[in-house]
C-alpha positions in Angstrom: 14.4 7.8 1.7 15.1 5.9 4.8 12.6 3.5 6.2 11.9 5.6 9.3 11.0 8.6 7.2 8.8 6.4 5.0 6.9 5.0 8.0 6.5 8.5 9.5 4.7 9.6 6.3 2.5 6.4 6.3 1.7 6.9 10.0 0.6 10.5 9.4 -1.6 9.3 6.6 -3.1 6.6 8.9 -3.8 9.2 11.5 -5.5 11.4 8.9 -7.6 8.4 7.8 -8.8 7.9 11.4 -10.6 4.7 12.4 -10.8 3.6 8.7 -7.1 3.0 8.7 -7.7 -0.3 10.7 -10.8 -1.4 8.9 -11.2 -3.7 5.9 -11.7 -1.7 2.8 -14.3 -2.0 0.1 -13.8 -1.2 -3.6 -12.5 2.2 -4.4 -9.7 4.3 -2.9 -8.8 3.6 0.7 -8.9 6.4 3.3 -5.2 5.7 3.9 -4.2 5.9 0.2 -6.2 9.2 -0.1 -4.5 10.7 2.9 -1.1 9.4 1.7 -1.5 11.3 -1.5 -2.1 14.5 0.5 1.0 13.7 2.6 3.1 13.1 -0.4 2.1 16.3 -2.2 3.8 18.1 0.7 7.1 16.6 -0.3 9.6 17.7 -3.0 9.3 15.8 -6.2 12.5 13.7 -5.7 11.2 12.5 -2.3 8.0 11.4 -3.8 10.0 9.1 -6.2 12.1 8.0 -3.2 9.0 7.2 -1.2 7.7 5.0 -4.1 11.0 3.1 -4.2 10.9 2.4 -0.5 7.3 1.2 -0.9 8.5 -1.1 -3.6 11.4 -2.4 -1.4 9.0 -3.0 1.5 6.5 -4.8 -0.7 9.4 -7.0 -1.8 10.0 -8.0 1.9 6.4 -9.3 2.0 6.8 -11.4 -1.1 6.9 -14.8 0.7 5.0 -18.0 0.4 3.5 -17.6 3.9 2.2 -14.1 3.1 0.9 -15.4 -0.2 -1.0 -18.1 1.7 -2.4 -15.5 4.0 -3.5 -13.4 1.0 -5.2 -16.5 -0.5 -7.1 -17.1 2.8 -8.0 -13.5 3.6 -8.9 -12.5 0.1 -11.2 -15.6 -0.1 -9.3 -17.9 -2.4 -8.4 -15.4 -5.1 -4.6 -14.9 -5.7 -3.2 -13.4 -8.8 0.0 -11.3 -9.3 -2.0 -8.1 -9.2 -4.0 -9.2 -6.1 -0.9 -10.2 -4.3 0.7 -6.8 -5.1 -2.4 -5.0 -3.9 -2.4 -7.2 -0.7 1.3 -6.4 0.1 0.6 -2.7 -0.4 -2.5 -3.0 1.9 -0.2 -4.5 4.6 1.9 -1.4 4.5 -1.3 0.6 4.8 -2.0 -1.2 8.1 1.0 0.6 9.5 4.6 -0.2 10.6 3.9 -2.3 13.6 1.3 -4.5 11.8 3.6 -4.8 8.7 6.7 -5.7 10.7 4.8 -8.2 12.8 3.4 -9.9 9.6 6.9 -10.0 8.1 8.2 -11.8 11.2 5.1 -14.0 11.8 2.4 -13.9 9.1 -0.1 -15.6 11.5 -0.2 -12.3 13.5 -2.4 -10.9 10.7 -5.3 -13.0 12.0 -5.4 -10.7 15.1 -5.7 -7.5 13.1 -9.2 -5.9 13.2 -9.4 -5.6 9.4 -8.8 -9.3 9.0 -11.3 -10.2 11.8 -13.9 -7.9 10.0 -13.3 -9.8 6.8 -13.6 -13.2 8.4 -17.0 -12.3 10.0 -18.5 -10.7 6.9 -21.1 -12.4 4.8 -20.0 -11.0 1.4 -16.8 -11.0 -0.6 -16.6 -7.2 -0.8 -14.0 -6.5 1.9 -10.3 -6.5 1.4 -6.8 -5.9 2.8 -5.4 -5.3 -0.7 -5.1 -1.7 -1.6 -4.2 -1.0 -5.2 -4.7 2.7 -4.7 -1.8 2.8 -2.2 0.4 1.6 -5.0 -0.5 4.7 -7.0 -0.2 7.3 -4.2 3.2 8.5 -5.3 2.4 8.8 -9.0 -0.9 10.6 -8.1 0.9 13.1 -5.8 3.6 13.7 -8.4 0.9 14.4 -11.1 -0.8 16.8 -8.7 2.5 18.7 -8.4 3.3 18.7 -12.1 0.0 18.3 -13.9 1.7 15.7 -16.1 0.5 12.1 -15.7 3.7 10.7 -17.2 6.2 12.9 -15.2 6.5 10.5 -12.3 7.4 7.6 -14.5 10.0 9.7 -16.4 11.5 10.8 -13.1 11.5 7.2 -11.7 13.2 6.0 -14.9 15.8 8.9 -14.6 16.7 7.9 -11.1 17.7 4.4 -12.3 15.9 2.6 -9.6 13.6 -0.4 -9.6 10.3 1.4 -9.3 8.1 -1.0 -11.1 5.4 0.5 -13.3 2.1 -1.2 -12.3 0.4 -3.1 -15.1 -3.0 -1.4 -14.7 -4.4 1.9 -13.6 -6.5 2.3 -10.4 -10.2 2.1 -10.8 
């Protein structure tokens, strides 16, 4: 799947999520991830796997020290491998323009409404990180097939680097 097609799907999910797409999220599935599952279920099975590979590739672009530092600050001093994976997925959920701006200059994230919302909140229950977005493709695939393992079998069969997350969504 090419990057433009990937972002078209993400942007449709963001539109479906409405104003929640640019808000910090609380625990539980994000509106963008839920809408993304719906978008992905409209695709043929091989495209769902290809979407996940592109997601993984883009998350890899965000695997930098500066973005890890931003995660540490925004996520209130908590940085683990899982949290950083969730954070990078959450950056994708913010949309193409926000993601590409952050890749180029991580400090632009400070201007995003979700980050501003987090910085002015009293509690520690708001996040950019979006674990559920990491599981959108496997969820959509399972909805197609009824088999919770079918996505992983298909990803393994395509011989790509789709990484199986270490934990299931809550």
